[in-house]
C-alpha positions in Angstrom: -0.3 -19.4 18.7 -2.4 -21.1 21.4 -2.4 -17.9 23.3 -4.0 -16.0 20.5 -6.7 -18.6 19.8 -7.7 -18.7 23.5 -7.6 -14.9 24.1 -9.4 -13.8 20.9 -12.6 -15.8 21.7 -13.9 -15.4 18.2 -17.6 -16.3 17.9 -17.3 -19.1 15.4 -20.1 -20.9 13.5 -21.1 -24.4 14.8 -23.6 -26.7 13.0 -25.7 -29.1 15.2 -27.2 -32.0 13.2 -29.8 -34.1 15.1 -33.3 -35.3 14.3 -34.4 -35.0 18.0 -35.8 -31.5 18.8 -34.9 -31.8 22.4 -31.3 -32.7 21.6 -30.9 -29.8 19.2 -32.3 -27.4 21.8 -30.2 -28.7 24.6 -26.9 -28.4 22.5 -27.9 -25.0 21.2 -28.4 -23.8 24.8 -25.0 -25.2 25.8 -23.1 -23.7 22.9 -24.9 -20.4 22.2 -22.8 -18.4 24.7 -19.6 -19.1 22.9 -20.7 -19.9 19.3 -23.1 -18.9 16.6 -25.2 -22.1 16.4 -27.1 -23.4 13.4 -29.3 -26.5 13.5 -30.4 -29.1 11.0 -32.9 -31.9 11.6 -31.3 -34.4 9.2 -28.3 -34.9 6.9 -30.0 -33.4 3.8 -30.7 -30.1 5.7 -27.1 -30.2 7.0 -25.5 -30.6 3.5 -27.7 -27.8 2.2 -26.5 -25.4 4.9 -22.9 -26.4 4.5 -23.0 -25.7 0.8 -25.0 -22.4 0.8 -23.7 -20.5 3.8 -21.1 -17.9 2.7 -19.0 -18.0 5.9 -17.6 -21.5 6.7 -18.5 -23.5 9.7 -15.8 -24.1 12.4 -17.3 -27.3 13.7 -20.1 -29.9 13.0 -21.8 -31.8 15.8 -23.3 -34.8 14.0 -25.8 -37.4 15.2 -25.4 -40.7 13.4 -28.9 -42.2 13.3 -31.3 -39.9 11.4 -34.0 -40.2 8.7 -33.6 -38.9 5.1 -29.8 -38.9 5.3 -27.9 -40.4 8.2 -24.7 -39.2 9.9 -22.4 -41.7 8.3 -23.5 -40.5 4.8 -22.9 -36.9 5.9 -19.5 -37.8 7.2 -18.6 -39.6 4.0 -19.7 -36.7 1.8 -17.9 -34.1 3.9 -14.6 -36.0 3.9 -14.8 -36.5 0.1 -15.3 -32.7 -0.5 -12.2 -30.6 -0.9 -13.7 -27.7 1.0 -15.9 -29.4 3.6 -13.3 -31.9 4.6 -11.5 -29.1 6.4 -14.3 -28.7 8.9 -13.8 -30.9 12.0 -16.7 -33.2 12.9 -17.6 -34.5 16.4 -20.1 -37.4 16.2 -22.8 -37.9 18.9 -23.7 -41.5 19.6 -24.4 -44.0 22.4 -23.0 -47.0 20.5 -19.4 -47.9 21.0 -19.1 -49.7 17.6 -20.3 -46.5 15.9 -17.6 -44.5 17.6 -14.9 -46.7 16.1 -16.4 -46.6 12.7 -16.9 -42.8 12.6 -13.3 -42.2 13.8 -12.0 -44.4 11.0 -14.2 -42.5 8.5 -12.5 -39.2 9.6 -14.4 -37.9 12.5 -12.3 -35.9 14.9 -13.9 -36.8 18.2 -17.1 -38.1 19.7 -19.5 -37.1 22.5 -21.5 -39.9 24.2 -25.2 -39.7 24.6 -27.1 -38.7 26.8 -25.5 -35.3 27.3 -24.8 -35.1 31.0 -21.9 -32.6 31.4 -22.2 -29.3 29.5 -18.7 -28.1 30.5 -17.2 -31.3 28.9 -19.1 -30.7 25.7 -17.9 -27.1 25.6 -14.3 -28.1 26.3 -14.2 -30.7 23.6 -15.7 -28.3 21.0 -13.2 -25.6 21.9 -10.3 -28.0 21.7 -11.3 -29.5 18.4 -11.7 -26.1 16.8 -8.4 -24.9 18.2 -6.5 -27.9 16.9 -8.2 -27.6 13.5 -7.2 -23.9 13.2 -3.7 -24.5 14.4 -3.3 -27.3 11.8 -4.6 -25.0 9.0 -2.3 -22.2 9.9 0.8 -24.4 10.4 0.2 -26.1 7.1 -0.1 -22.7 5.3 2.9 -20.9 6.9 5.8 -19.8 4.7 8.5 -17.5 5.9 10.7 -15.0 4.2 14.1 -16.5 4.3 15.8 -13.1 4.7 13.9 -11.8 7.8 12.3 -15.0 9.1 8.9 -13.3 9.2 5.8 -14.9 7.8 4.6 -14.2 4.2 1.6 -12.1 3.4 -0.8 -15.0 2.9 -0.2 -16.5 6.3 -0.1 -13.1 7.9 -3.6 -12.2 6.7 -5.0 -15.7 7.5 -3.5 -15.5 11.0 -5.0 -12.1 11.7 -8.4 -13.2 10.3 -8.6 -16.4 12.3 -7.0 -15.5 15.6 -6.7 -11.7 16.1 -9.4 -9.8 14.2 -11.9 -10.4 17.0 -9.5 -9.9 19.9 -11.1 -7.9 22.7 -8.1 -5.6 23.1 -7.6 -2.6 20.8 -5.4 -3.3 17.9 -3.3 -1.2 15.4 -2.1 -1.8 11.9 1.3 -0.6 10.9 3.3 -0.1 7.7 7.1 0.2 8.3 9.4 1.2 5.4 13.1 1.4 4.9 13.7 4.8 3.4 15.5 5.0 0.0 15.5 1.2 -0.2 16.7 1.0 -3.8 19.5 3.5 -3.3 20.6 1.6 -0.1 20.6 -1.6 -2.1 23.1 -0.1 -4.6 25.2 1.5 -1.8 25.4 -1.5 0.7 24.9 -4.4 -1.6 22.2 -7.0 -1.2 24.1 -9.2 1.3 24.7 -6.3 3.8 21.2 -5.0 3.3 19.8 -8.4 4.1 21.6 -8.4 7.5 20.0 -5.0 8.2 16.5 -6.4 7.2 17.0 -9.3 9.6 18.0 -7.0 12.4 14.9 -4.8 11.7 12.6 -7.9 11.8 14.1 -8.8 15.2 13.6 -5.4 16.6 10.0 -5.2 15.3 9.2 -8.6 16.8 10.8 -7.7 20.2 9.5 -4.1 20.6 6.0 -4.3 18.9 4.8 -7.9 18.6 5.4 -9.7 21.8 2.6 -12.1 22.5 -0.2 -10.0 21.1 0.6 -9.4 17.4 2.2 -10.6 14.2 4.6 -9.1 11.6 5.3 -9.7 7.9 7.9 -8.7 5.3 6.6 -8.2 1.8 9.9 -7.2 0.1 11.6 -4.0 -1.1 12.1 -2.8 2.5 8.4 -2.9 3.5 7.2 -4.5 6.8 3.7 -4.8 8.2 2.7 -5.3 11.8 -0.6 -5.9 13.6 -0.4 -5.5 17.3 -2.0 -4.4 20.6 -2.6 -0.7 20.7 0.0 1.5 22.4 0.5 5.3 22.7 4.3 5.5 22.5 5.1 4.6 18.9 7.5 7.6 18.3 9.6 6.6 21.4 9.5 2.9 20.3 10.8 3.8 16.8 13.4 6.1 18.3 14.7 3.1 20.3 14.5 0.8 17.2 16.4 3.4 15.1 19.1 3.8 17.8 19.8 0.1 17.9 19.6 -0.2 14.1 22.1 2.6 13.7 24.5 0.9 16.2 24.4 -2.3 14.1 27.4 -2.1 11.8 25.8 -3.4 8.5 22.8 -1.0 9.0 24.7 2.3 8.6 22.6 4.8 6.8 19.4 2.6 7.1 16.5 4.7 8.4 12.9 3.7 9.1 9.5 5.4 8.9 6.2 4.0 10.2 2.5 4.7 9.6 0.0 3.7 12.2 -3.7 3.1 11.7 -4.7 2.9 15.3 -7.7 1.2 16.9 -8.8 -0.4 13.6 -12.4 -0.9 12.9 -12.6 -4.7 12.9 -15.9 -4.7 11.0 -14.2 -3.1 8.0 -12.1 -5.0 5.4 -8.7 -5.9 6.6 -7.1 -4.5 3.4 -8.4 -1.1 4.4 -6.5 -1.2 7.8 -3.2 -1.5 6.0 -4.1 0.9 3.2 -4.6 3.5 6.0 -1.3 2.6 7.5 0.4 3.0 4.1 -1.1 6.5 3.7 0.1 7.4 7.2 3.6 6.1 6.4 3.7 8.3 3.2 2.8 11.4 5.4 5.7 11.0 7.9 7.6 14.4 8.2 11.2 14.4 9.5 12.4 14.6 12.2 9.4 12.4 13.2 9.7 8.7 12.5 6.0 7.9 12.8 2.6 9.3 11.7 -1.0 8.4 12.5 -3.7 7.8 10.0 -5.8 10.8 10.8 -9.3 11.9 9.8 -7.7 14.3 7.3 -5.8 11.5 5.6 -8.9 9.3 5.6 -10.8 12.1 3.9 -8.0 12.6 1.4 -8.1 8.8 0.6 -11.9 8.8 0.2 -11.5 11.8 -2.2 -8.9 9.9 -4.2 -11.1 6.9 -4.5 -13.9 9.1 -5.7 -11.6 10.7 -8.3 -10.4 7.3 -9.4 -14.0 6.3 -10.2 -14.7 9.6 -12.0 -11.4 9.3 -14.0 -12.7 6.3 -15.9 -15.2 8.8 -17.6 -12.5 11.4 -18.3 -12.8 13.0 -21.7 -10.1 14.9 -23.6 -11.9 18.2 -23.2 -11.7 17.9 -19.4 -7.9 18.3 -19.6 -7.0 21.9 -19.1 -3.4 22.9 -19.7 -1.9 25.7 -17.5 1.5 27.3 -17.7 3.9 28.5 -15.0 6.2 31.2 -16.4 9.9 30.5 -16.1 12.4 33.3 -15.4 16.1 33.6 -16.0 17.9 35.1 -13.0 21.5 34.7 -13.9 22.1 38.4 -14.1 20.3 39.3 -10.9 16.8 40.2 -12.0 14.1 37.9 -13.3 13.7 38.0 -17.1 10.9 35.9 -18.9 12.5 32.8 -20.5 9.7 30.4 -21.2 7.2 28.3 -19.2 6.4 24.9 -17.8 3.2 23.3 -19.0 1.0 21.6 -16.4 -2.1 19.5 -17.0 -5.1 20.1 -14.8 -8.4 18.3 -14.7 -11.6 20.3 -15.2 -13.7 18.1 -13.0 -17.5 18.5 -13.7 -18.3 18.8 -10.0 -15.1 19.7 -8.1 -13.7 22.4 -10.5 -10.1 22.6 -11.6 -7.9 19.9 -10.0 -4.1 20.0 -9.8 -1.8 17.6 -11.5 -0.7 16.2 -8.1 -4.3 15.1 -7.5 -5.0 13.1 -10.6 -1.7 12.2 -12.4 -1.0 9.3 -10.0 -4.5 8.0 -11.0 -3.6 8.4 -14.7 -0.4 6.4 -14.1 -2.3 3.6 -12.5 -4.9 3.6 -15.4 -2.2 3.7 -18.1 -3.4 7.0 -19.3 -0.3 9.2 -18.9 0.7 9.3 -22.5 -2.8 10.3 -23.5 -2.5 13.3 -21.2 1.1 14.0 -22.3 -0.1 14.3 -25.9 -2.8 16.8 -25.0 -0.2 18.9 -23.1 2.3 18.7 -25.9 -0.3 20.0 -28.4 -1.3 22.9 -26.2 2.3 23.7 -25.2 3.5 23.7 -28.8 0.8 26.1 -29.8 1.6 28.4 -26.9 5.4 28.3 -27.6 4.9 29.2 -31.2 3.0 32.4 -30.2 5.2 33.1 -27.3 8.5 32.6 -29.2 10.0 31.1 -26.1 10.4 27.4 -25.3 7.9 25.5 -23.1 8.9 22.5 -21.0 6.6 19.5 -20.9 6.8 16.3 -18.8 7.5 13.2 -20.9 6.5 9.7 -19.8 7.4 7.8 -23.0 10.2 8.9 -25.4 8.9 6.9 -28.3 5.4 8.2 -27.9 6.7 11.7 -27.5 8.7 11.5 -30.7 5.7 10.2 -32.7 3.4 12.8 -31.2 5.9 15.6 -31.9 6.3 14.5 -35.5 2.6 14.3 -36.0 2.0 17.7 -34.5 4.9 19.3 -36.3 6.5 20.3 -33.0 10.0 21.9 -33.4 12.8 21.1 -31.0 13.3 24.9 -30.4 9.7 25.1 -29.2 9.5 22.3 -26.7 11.9 21.1 -23.9 11.1 17.5 -22.9 11.4 17.1 -19.1 12.1 13.5 -17.9 12.4 12.1 -14.4 13.9 8.7 -15.0 17.3 8.1 -16.5 16.5 5.4 -19.0 17.3 5.3 -22.7 14.6 8.0 -22.9 17.2 10.9 -22.7 19.4 9.5 -25.4 16.5 9.0 -27.8 15.2 12.6 -27.3 18.7 14.1 -27.7 19.2 12.1 -30.9 15.9 13.6 -32.2 17.3 17.1 -31.7 15.6 18.1 -28.4 17.4 19.7 -25.4 16.5 17.5 -22.5 15.7 18.6 -18.9 16.0 16.3 -16.0 13.2 16.9 -13.5 13.5 16.3 -9.8 17.2 16.2 -9.1 17.9 15.6 -5.4 14.8 13.6 -4.7 15.3 10.3 -6.5 18.8 9.3 -5.5 20.1 9.4 -9.1 23.8 8.6 -9.1 25.8 11.7 -10.3 27.9 9.6 -12.7 24.8 8.3 -14.4 23.2 11.8 -14.6 26.5 13.2 -16.0 26.5 10.5 -18.8 22.9 11.6 -19.7 24.2 15.0 -20.7 21.0 16.8 -19.8 21.0 20.4 -21.0 19.2 21.6 -17.8 18.5 20.1 -14.4 15.5 21.1 -12.4 16.1 20.6 -8.7 13.5 19.1 -6.4 11.3 21.7 -4.9 11.8 20.4 -1.4 15.6 21.1 -1.4 16.8 24.0 0.8 19.9 25.2 2.7 23.0 23.2 2.3 21.3 20.5 0.3 20.2 23.0 -2.3 23.7 24.6 -2.5 25.3 21.2 -3.0 22.8 20.1 -5.7 23.3 23.4 -7.6 27.1 22.9 -7.5 26.8 19.3 -8.7 24.6 20.4 -11.6 27.1 23.1 -12.6 29.9 20.6 -12.5 28.0 18.5 -15.1 27.7 21.6 -17.4 23.9 21.8 -17.0 21.9 24.9 -16.5 19.9 24.9 -13.2 16.2 25.4 -12.6 14.4 25.7 -9.2 10.6 25.6 -8.9 8.3 26.3 -6.0 9.7 29.8 -5.3 7.1 31.3 -2.9 9.0 34.2 -1.2 11.3 37.1 -2.1 13.9 35.7 0.4 14.0 32.4 -1.6 14.5 34.3 -4.8 17.3 36.4 -3.4 19.0 33.3 -2.0 18.8 31.5 -5.4 20.3 34.6 -7.2 23.2 34.5 -4.7 23.7 30.8 -5.2 24.0 31.3 -9.0 20.8 29.5 -10.1 20.0 30.0 -13.8 16.2 29.8 -13.9 13.3 29.9 -11.4 9.5 29.5 -11.4 6.9 29.6 -8.7 3.9 31.5 -7.3 6.0 34.4 -6.0 6.9 35.3 -9.5 3.7 34.2 -11.2 0.9 31.6 -10.6 -0.4 29.2 -13.2 -1.8 30.9 -16.2 -3.9 30.0 -19.2 -2.2 30.1 -22.6 -3.8 33.5 -23.3 -2.8 34.9 -19.9 0.7 33.7 -20.4 1.1 35.3 -23.8 -0.4 38.6 -22.6 1.9 38.7 -19.6 5.2 37.8 -21.3 5.0 38.9 -24.9 
């Protein structure tokens, strides 16, 4: 910790309180190179500054004998205030008796008058500030008992106080254990905790050293702030190799996002938000990804959309339909459609569901959008005389909306992506349920089989052997299979050979309006 405080050389705020102009000017000249110096001519001015400045002072140099309000009164008021009492105070006096009294009242040190040795004054100021910051940090530290790393509160405080102004270039990292919840079920919490402790040790050894700090926030998510380096992919290859060789860590894999050379003038939260985005963008076989200008632009766009979403009206939701084709007998035959919400943005045009549904989820507006889609899908299905699948976020709300809109179970296929009591409720209401995203969410096959979904839509990212295995597993459960995202004729031919039941995607047909869908299929 001392190393960081000494190496960061953060320009801290110091308040000089003295009624003699020459003394103020002398102390300001001595301290100005290392500190941002404020001056007050008496105690009243000092207390006003202490209570109005937004950023706290790191030290007060206090003369005792002054008009208006003396140093002892300032000392007394500061030490009785919950916030100000944390600021260390060095008193400046030529009277020995005053030194003893001020120390008893809570002063941290004293500097004798007259000021003869500037280097001694600087050394005392630096040491008192250092001791005060160490005390604050040590008193606030709490560690995660599983990993031994510090908690988030201490982590951010430590970075702000000792590292954020370091002269070396620094990076912010987010490190995640992939498929954490599934691993928790497979390995058990006790074995997984051993793996987490091992990961913490590897991060501390390989990344942190003497120029950084790491934290664990739970659910397999680590954060690190460290000196910049250019070999993160190689470092995480090494970490992964050692982790894989550690018996309790079998199957545990890491990914890391790096926001390199962070702008220390920007909010600290933004450093790690960028690292989070980079972590989300990691593409195997890579283990790491950088926060690029492209990702930064995407995040800024998302922030803009989140602000605009608060003004979203129902008539801005446009429902589009992706035709679905049956391929069981070798050639595609129209069999229905999948309804997709889009946002008719007043400035940006038609936005895809992928762009705005995560925002709708955060804002608690998913059911509102589900209801609009259900209404439009039911109307299209009635004219099409083929079923339309719609995504369902809430079974109870879906049932109420379906009843109110007089939606028939033959017209709508509710598609769910979480195996809760939702499936059972919808089946009891007479609907044929589709499970959406098989192969991506680590759903236990036994649990999926008990749900008795009529159809299983496989994750669009599956291919090769993984796709074949998922199709086989779905057939064993007696469910029909659906694959989306078909973009080429080769993909279609492969799915026909694998025995898939239904497909959809741009190769067969892009998204259509209700009128376009009906004209194309009917």
